[in-house]
PyMOL commands that place a pseudoatom at each C-alpha (Angstrom):
pseudoatom trace, name=CA, resn=UNK, resi=1, chain=A, elem=C, hetatm=0, pos=[-98.869, 14.106, 8.184]
pseudoatom trace, name=CA, resn=UNK, resi=2, chain=A, elem=C, hetatm=0, pos=[-96.945, 10.918, 9.438]
pseudoatom trace, name=CA, resn=UNK, resi=3, chain=A, elem=C, hetatm=0, pos=[-94.451, 12.859, 11.185]
pseudoatom trace, name=CA, resn=UNK, resi=4, chain=A, elem=C, hetatm=0, pos=[-97.086, 14.978, 12.978]
pseudoatom trace, name=CA, resn=UNK, resi=5, chain=A, elem=C, hetatm=0, pos=[-98.866, 11.791, 14.332]
pseudoatom trace, name=CA, resn=UNK, resi=6, chain=A, elem=C, hetatm=0, pos=[-95.509, 10.499, 15.571]
pseudoatom trace, name=CA, resn=UNK, resi=7, chain=A, elem=C, hetatm=0, pos=[-94.912, 13.779, 17.202]
pseudoatom trace, name=CA, resn=UNK, resi=8, chain=A, elem=C, hetatm=0, pos=[-98.171, 13.589, 19.146]
pseudoatom trace, name=CA, resn=UNK, resi=9, chain=A, elem=C, hetatm=0, pos=[-97.837, 9.793, 20.115]
pseudoatom trace, name=CA, resn=UNK, resi=10, chain=A, elem=C, hetatm=0, pos=[-94.275, 10.436, 21.427]
pseudoatom trace, name=CA, resn=UNK, resi=11, chain=A, elem=C, hetatm=0, pos=[-95.383, 13.635, 23.113]
pseudoatom trace, name=CA, resn=UNK, resi=12, chain=A, elem=C, hetatm=0, pos=[-98.126, 11.966, 25.034]
pseudoatom trace, name=CA, resn=UNK, resi=13, chain=A, elem=C, hetatm=0, pos=[-95.754, 8.975, 25.853]
pseudoatom trace, name=CA, resn=UNK, resi=14, chain=A, elem=C, hetatm=0, pos=[-93.254, 11.101, 27.254]
pseudoatom trace, name=CA, resn=UNK, resi=15, chain=A, elem=C, hetatm=0, pos=[-95.922, 13.268, 29.425]
pseudoatom trace, name=CA, resn=UNK, resi=16, chain=A, elem=C, hetatm=0, pos=[-97.376, 9.783, 30.780]
pseudoatom trace, name=CA, resn=UNK, resi=17, chain=A, elem=C, hetatm=0, pos=[-93.998, 7.984, 31.335]
pseudoatom trace, name=CA, resn=UNK, resi=18, chain=A, elem=C, hetatm=0, pos=[-91.533, 10.537, 31.949]
pseudoatom trace, name=CA, resn=UNK, resi=19, chain=A, elem=C, hetatm=0, pos=[-92.729, 13.771, 33.454]
pseudoatom trace, name=CA, resn=UNK, resi=20, chain=A, elem=C, hetatm=0, pos=[-93.479, 13.992, 37.330]
pseudoatom trace, name=CA, resn=UNK, resi=21, chain=A, elem=C, hetatm=0, pos=[-96.699, 15.413, 38.018]
pseudoatom trace, name=CA, resn=UNK, resi=22, chain=A, elem=C, hetatm=0, pos=[-96.854, 17.491, 41.413]
pseudoatom trace, name=CA, resn=UNK, resi=23, chain=A, elem=C, hetatm=0, pos=[-99.156, 16.075, 44.057]
pseudoatom trace, name=CA, resn=UNK, resi=24, chain=A, elem=C, hetatm=0, pos=[-102.431, 18.215, 45.221]
pseudoatom trace, name=CA, resn=UNK, resi=25, chain=A, elem=C, hetatm=0, pos=[-100.400, 19.322, 48.317]
pseudoatom trace, name=CA, resn=UNK, resi=26, chain=A, elem=C, hetatm=0, pos=[-97.486, 20.317, 46.430]
pseudoatom trace, name=CA, resn=UNK, resi=27, chain=A, elem=C, hetatm=0, pos=[-99.562, 22.291, 43.881]
pseudoatom trace, name=CA, resn=UNK, resi=28, chain=A, elem=C, hetatm=0, pos=[-101.464, 24.163, 46.547]
pseudoatom trace, name=CA, resn=UNK, resi=29, chain=A, elem=C, hetatm=0, pos=[-98.251, 25.108, 48.419]
pseudoatom trace, name=CA, resn=UNK, resi=30, chain=A, elem=C, hetatm=0, pos=[-96.808, 26.507, 45.215]
pseudoatom trace, name=CA, resn=UNK, resi=31, chain=A, elem=C, hetatm=0, pos=[-99.881, 28.441, 44.661]
pseudoatom trace, name=CA, resn=UNK, resi=32, chain=A, elem=C, hetatm=0, pos=[-99.635, 30.013, 47.898]
pseudoatom trace, name=CA, resn=UNK, resi=33, chain=A, elem=C, hetatm=0, pos=[-96.144, 30.891, 47.589]
pseudoatom trace, name=CA, resn=UNK, resi=34, chain=A, elem=C, hetatm=0, pos=[-96.959, 32.630, 44.323]
pseudoatom trace, name=CA, resn=UNK, resi=35, chain=A, elem=C, hetatm=0, pos=[-99.830, 34.538, 45.595]
pseudoatom trace, name=CA, resn=UNK, resi=36, chain=A, elem=C, hetatm=0, pos=[-97.865, 35.840, 48.731]
pseudoatom trace, name=CA, resn=UNK, resi=37, chain=A, elem=C, hetatm=0, pos=[-95.008, 36.701, 46.372]
pseudoatom trace, name=CA, resn=UNK, resi=38, chain=A, elem=C, hetatm=0, pos=[-97.178, 38.538, 44.075]
pseudoatom trace, name=CA, resn=UNK, resi=39, chain=A, elem=C, hetatm=0, pos=[-98.779, 40.389, 46.970]
pseudoatom trace, name=CA, resn=UNK, resi=40, chain=A, elem=C, hetatm=0, pos=[-95.443, 41.416, 48.238]
pseudoatom trace, name=CA, resn=UNK, resi=41, chain=A, elem=C, hetatm=0, pos=[-94.470, 42.786, 44.803]
pseudoatom trace, name=CA, resn=UNK, resi=42, chain=A, elem=C, hetatm=0, pos=[-97.614, 44.582, 44.575]
pseudoatom trace, name=CA, resn=UNK, resi=43, chain=A, elem=C, hetatm=0, pos=[-97.228, 46.404, 47.822]
pseudoatom trace, name=CA, resn=UNK, resi=44, chain=A, elem=C, hetatm=0, pos=[-93.681, 47.152, 46.810]
pseudoatom trace, name=CA, resn=UNK, resi=45, chain=A, elem=C, hetatm=0, pos=[-94.642, 48.525, 43.634]
pseudoatom trace, name=CA, resn=UNK, resi=46, chain=A, elem=C, hetatm=0, pos=[-97.692, 50.463, 45.255]
pseudoatom trace, name=CA, resn=UNK, resi=47, chain=A, elem=C, hetatm=0, pos=[-95.286, 51.739, 47.570]
pseudoatom trace, name=CA, resn=UNK, resi=48, chain=A, elem=C, hetatm=0, pos=[-92.824, 53.182, 45.052]
pseudoatom trace, name=CA, resn=UNK, resi=49, chain=A, elem=C, hetatm=0, pos=[-95.628, 54.756, 43.099]
pseudoatom trace, name=CA, resn=UNK, resi=50, chain=A, elem=C, hetatm=0, pos=[-96.993, 56.709, 46.326]
pseudoatom trace, name=CA, resn=UNK, resi=51, chain=A, elem=C, hetatm=0, pos=[-93.748, 57.861, 47.370]
pseudoatom trace, name=CA, resn=UNK, resi=52, chain=A, elem=C, hetatm=0, pos=[-92.849, 58.907, 43.658]
pseudoatom trace, name=CA, resn=UNK, resi=53, chain=A, elem=C, hetatm=0, pos=[-96.105, 60.904, 43.749]
pseudoatom trace, name=CA, resn=UNK, resi=54, chain=A, elem=C, hetatm=0, pos=[-95.435, 62.611, 47.008]
pseudoatom trace, name=CA, resn=UNK, resi=55, chain=A, elem=C, hetatm=0, pos=[-91.831, 63.471, 46.097]
pseudoatom trace, name=CA, resn=UNK, resi=56, chain=A, elem=C, hetatm=0, pos=[-93.038, 64.822, 42.731]
pseudoatom trace, name=CA, resn=UNK, resi=57, chain=A, elem=C, hetatm=0, pos=[-95.901, 66.750, 44.110]
pseudoatom trace, name=CA, resn=UNK, resi=58, chain=A, elem=C, hetatm=0, pos=[-93.660, 68.553, 46.809]
pseudoatom trace, name=CA, resn=UNK, resi=59, chain=A, elem=C, hetatm=0, pos=[-91.163, 69.216, 43.738]
pseudoatom trace, name=CA, resn=UNK, resi=60, chain=A, elem=C, hetatm=0, pos=[-93.697, 70.640, 41.290]
pseudoatom trace, name=CA, resn=UNK, resi=61, chain=A, elem=C, hetatm=0, pos=[-95.287, 72.721, 44.049]
pseudoatom trace, name=CA, resn=UNK, resi=62, chain=A, elem=C, hetatm=0, pos=[-92.046, 74.602, 44.990]
pseudoatom trace, name=CA, resn=UNK, resi=63, chain=A, elem=C, hetatm=0, pos=[-92.337, 77.887, 43.112]
pseudoatom trace, name=CA, resn=UNK, resi=64, chain=A, elem=C, hetatm=0, pos=[-89.090, 79.288, 41.707]
for i in range(1, 64): cmd.bond("trace and resi %d" % i, "trace and resi %d" % (i + 1))
show_as sticks, trace
zoom trace
């Protein structure tokens, strides 16, 4: 139990002294970048899904 308490104390000390926390502006800018990247990826996947659907629809509608 002593080792667990030591670990918690050292982790807390490291988080308070050695970790550089982002400012609010940096945090909002990063969130905007992530949101835009996620939107672009979603649109890309949507486009690939729709094009695959159209191509397979044409392929399956051809009667041999």
